[in-house]
C-alpha positions in Angstrom: -37.1 13.8 15.4 -34.4 11.1 15.1 -31.5 11.1 17.5 -27.9 10.3 16.5 -28.0 6.7 17.8 -31.1 5.9 15.6 -29.4 7.4 12.5 -26.2 5.4 13.2 -28.1 2.2 13.9 -30.1 2.6 10.6 -26.9 3.5 8.7 -25.1 0.4 10.1 -28.0 -1.8 9.1 -28.2 -0.3 5.6 -24.4 -0.6 5.2 -24.5 -4.2 6.4 -27.4 -5.2 4.1 -25.9 -3.4 1.1 -22.5 -5.0 1.5 -23.9 -8.5 2.2 -26.2 -8.4 -0.8 -23.3 -7.1 -3.0 -21.1 -9.9 -1.9 -23.9 -12.4 -2.4 -24.9 -11.2 -5.9 -21.3 -10.9 -7.0 -20.6 -14.6 -6.2 -20.2 -17.3 -8.7 -23.2 -19.1 -7.2 -25.3 -16.1 -8.0 -24.0 -16.2 -11.5 -25.0 -19.9 -11.8 -28.5 -19.1 -10.4 -29.0 -16.2 -12.9 -27.9 -18.3 -15.8 -30.4 -21.0 -14.9 -33.0 -18.3 -14.4 -32.2 -16.8 -17.8 -32.5 -20.2 -19.5 -35.9 -21.1 -17.9 -37.9 -19.7 -20.8 -36.4 -22.5 -23.0 -37.9 -25.1 -20.7 -41.2 -23.2 -20.0 -41.9 -20.9 -23.0 -45.4 -20.0 -21.6 -43.8 -18.2 -18.6 -41.5 -16.0 -20.7 -43.4 -12.8 -19.9 -43.3 -13.5 -16.1 -39.7 -14.3 -16.2 -38.9 -11.2 -18.2 -40.9 -9.2 -15.6 -39.0 -10.7 -12.7 -35.7 -10.3 -14.6 -36.3 -6.6 -15.0 -37.5 -6.3 -11.4 -34.3 -7.9 -10.1 -32.1 -5.6 -12.2 -33.9 -2.6 -10.9 -33.4 -3.8 -7.3 -29.9 -5.0 -7.5 -28.3 -2.2 -9.4 -28.5 0.5 -6.7 -27.9 -2.1 -4.0 -24.7 -3.3 -5.7 -23.6 0.4 -6.4 -24.0 1.3 -2.7 -22.5 -2.0 -1.5 -19.5 -1.5 -3.7 -19.0 2.0 -2.3 -19.2 0.7 1.2 -16.8 -2.2 0.6 -14.4 0.4 -1.1 -14.3 2.5 2.1 -12.2 -0.2 3.8 -9.9 -0.4 0.9 -9.5 3.4 0.8 -8.8 3.5 4.5 -6.2 0.7 4.1 -4.6 2.6 1.3 -4.4 5.8 3.3 -2.9 3.8 6.2 -0.4 2.1 4.0 0.5 5.5 2.4 1.1 7.0 5.8 3.2 4.0 6.9 5.3 4.2 3.7 5.8 7.9 4.1 7.0 7.4 7.7 9.4 4.7 6.6 10.7 6.8 3.8 11.4 9.6 6.3 13.2 7.2 8.5 15.3 6.0 5.5 16.1 9.5 4.6 17.2 10.2 8.1 19.4 7.1 8.1 20.9 8.1 4.8 21.8 11.6 6.2 23.3 10.0 9.3 25.3 7.6 7.2 26.5 10.4 4.9 27.6 12.4 8.0 29.3 9.3 9.4 31.2 8.6 6.2 32.3 12.3 6.0 33.6 12.1 9.6 35.4 8.8 8.8 36.9 10.4 5.7 38.2 13.3 7.8 39.6 10.9 10.4 41.4 8.9 7.8 42.9 12.0 6.3 44.0 13.1 9.7 45.5 9.7 10.4 47.3 9.7 7.1 48.7 13.2 7.7 50.0 12.1 11.2 51.5 9.0 9.7 53.4 11.0 7.1 54.5 13.6 9.7 55.5 10.8 12.0 57.4 9.0 9.2 59.2 12.2 8.2 60.1 13.0 11.8 61.4 9.4 12.2 63.6 9.7 9.0 64.9 13.1 10.1 65.8 11.6 13.5 67.7 8.8 11.9 69.3 11.0 9.2 67.6 9.2 6.4 66.5 11.6 3.6 64.0 9.1 2.2 66.3 8.1 -0.7 66.6 4.5 -1.3 70.3 4.9 -2.2 69.8 4.9 -5.9 71.4 7.7 -8.0 70.6 8.6 -11.5 
């Protein structure tokens, strides 16, 4: 019976191999090598059957490895996307909170301005009454 450390070690080795092989096979240098390999029957037509065999063998080997490697490499991208989503969600909540605070502050400023204008009018009316000025500019119609 395998213990958890053996499974995780084997899993790490498999993940490492699959991701490295995927990165290697999906490089431009691998493309060049496969093009040259595919053109070898032109140079040595007598080896066409062997080259076809090895070509099929490589396809059978690389297809599952690349599929697994791609899934492994996407884990990191998915984790990063989830982390980015959470960060953006927190920042949006902070912006929403700041917007609410700003709205409340603007409302309080508006109330304060109304109160100041009301006091200014009352003080101006009281000053005119004290001086006996009715607020007319002296013009009559």
